[in-house]
N, C-alpha and C positions, 0 to 999 in steps of 0.2 A: 613023570606028566606035565605034559604042557603049562605054560602060564595062560590064565584066562580061561580054564577049564577046568578048574575044580572049585568044587560051590561059593565055597568063601572067599573064594581069591576077588580081593576089589575091582578087577577089571570084569569080571562078570555080574557083582550086582551093578555096577554101574550102568552096563551096557542092560540088564533089566530094568533098572530103576531112571533109566533116561526111558524105556519101549512105556512104562506105563506113564508116565510125562507124556508124553504122546498122545498115549488113547484115551488119559483125562480130557487132554486140552480138546479131544474130534468125540468124546464120549457122549451122543445128546445125552442119556440122564446124568451125568457130570456137566455139560453147560447147564442143563440147569439147574441145578443146584448149587454149580457158584454163583450164581443169578440171585439166588435163594439165601447166599452167604450175603451177599451185598447186599441186600433190601434188608436185613438182618441188624448187618451195621449202620448201615442207613437210616433205621428206624429209631435204633439205639442211641444214634447222633445229633437224631433231631430231638434226643430228650437230654440230651448232655449244652447245648446251645445256647445261646438268645438267642430274642426275637429276631436279630436285625442278618441270619446265618439262615435261618431259619427256609427264607422264602426261597432261595436254592438249592437247598436241601430238598425239597419238597420239590422243586422242580424236576431232580434227580431224581429222585422215586416215582413219578409220575411217570417221568418218558423210561426209566428202567421197568417199570411195572407195567406201561403197553407196551414195548418191545417184547419183552419177555412170553403175554398173551397172545400175542401177532405169533409169532412163532411158534408157540405151545399149540392154538387154537389152529391154524393155517399148515403144519408140520408133523408134529409129535403125535396128537391126537389122531387124525386119520391113520397115521403108520399102527399109532396102539390099538386103536379099532379094528383095522384091520387081522393084526395079531390074534386081538382074544376077543373080539365079539362082544365088550364089552359098556353095550350102550348107554347101559344103569351110567358109570361114572365119568361119561361120556356127558351126559346129560347134566348133572350135576356140578361138573366143571365150567361148563360154558352156564350155569345158573349164581355161583359164582365169581366168572371172570365179568359178568354184568352189572352184578353188585360192584363192583370194583369200579369198574369206569364211571356207572351212578355217581359216586362217594369221589370220585377225582373230578368229575365233572360239579360237583360240589362244593369242592373245594379250591378250584378251580374264577366257579362262580364268586364265592363268599370274599375272595385275596385274602391273604395273608394278617389286614387289619382289622375283620370282625373278630368279635369276642368266639364264634364255635371254632376258628380255622384246626387251631392245636388239638379241640377237642375233633374235632374232622380226622382228620392227620394221627391221631391212636385210635379211632375206632375202622382205616383203613389196617393200620398196622397189624390190629387182632383179626382182621377179618382175611388179610393176607398171611398170618401165621397159622391162622386157623388151615388154610388152603396149603398150604408150604408142608404143615404135621404130616397131611392127611396124601398128598401123595411121595413122601418123606416115610412113612412108619414102613415097620416092618412090614410084608405083605399087602403093602401101598402099589400108586402104580406104576413108580419106578423099580421098585421089586419085579412086579406081575411082568415088568418092560423086560427085563433083564432075564426071567426065567422063558421068554416065548420065543429067543433066540433071534428074536428081531437084531436087525443089522444094525445096531447104535452107534457105529464108527462112521459107515456111512452116511446116515444119519446126521450123525453131530455136526461133520460133513457142511453138509449142504444147509445145518438150523446154521451153523458160526455165518459163513456169508449168506443166506437171508438176513441177516440180522442185521450185518455189517450192511447192506443196503436199502435194509428199513432205518435203519438211525440215519445212515446220509440223505435219505429220502428224507426223512419226517423233518430234519432239523432244516432244510434246506426251505421246507414245508412256515414252518414256524415263522423263520424271519419277521419282516413290518407289518402281517396282516391277520396279527390277534391272533391265527391258529392255538387252538384248546388239544393237549392231548387226548383229552375226555372226546372230545369229536373224532379218533380217527377209530376206528371199524375196518376188525378184519375183511 
C-alpha cells in the first residue's frame, strides 16, 4: 500500500485535520461560535481584572457584540429563515439583540466611574450567555442550520468578509466624534 493511503498514516491524518481547520475557519456556525467563545473569555476576564482595565475590556466586548449581532442579523438569520421559515426564532433573536443594544447604550452612557457600571456589564454578560446557550444547545439554531443543508461554508466566507469590512468602517467612525457602539444599527 502507498504511503498516505492508509487511514492511520500521518499524511492522511494531517490532510484531513487541515481540511477540518479550513472548514472551521469559514463555516458560518463555527465563526459565530468562535465569537461566543471569545465573549465568554472577555466576560470572565472582566471579573478578574481591576477597575483600571475594565473600560478597555468593555470596549472590546461592545465592539465584538455589535459586529456579531450585525453579521447575524444581516446574513446568518436571513439565510436561516430562508432555509427553515422559523419566524418565531427570528423575532425572539431580534428582541434579545435589541435588549443587548439598549444595555450597551446604558453602559456607555453611565461610563466606568458610575457605581452601576459593573452591575450593568454583569447583566449584559448574563443576557449574552443566555442567547448563546439558546443558539448552541442541542436542537438550537446552529444545529438546525446544519440539518437544513445550508451552505455554511459559502455563508461563512461572506460573513467573515463582511465582518472585517464593518470592523474597519466602524473603527474609523469611532474616531474623535464620540461615536458609541450602541448607536450602530444594522
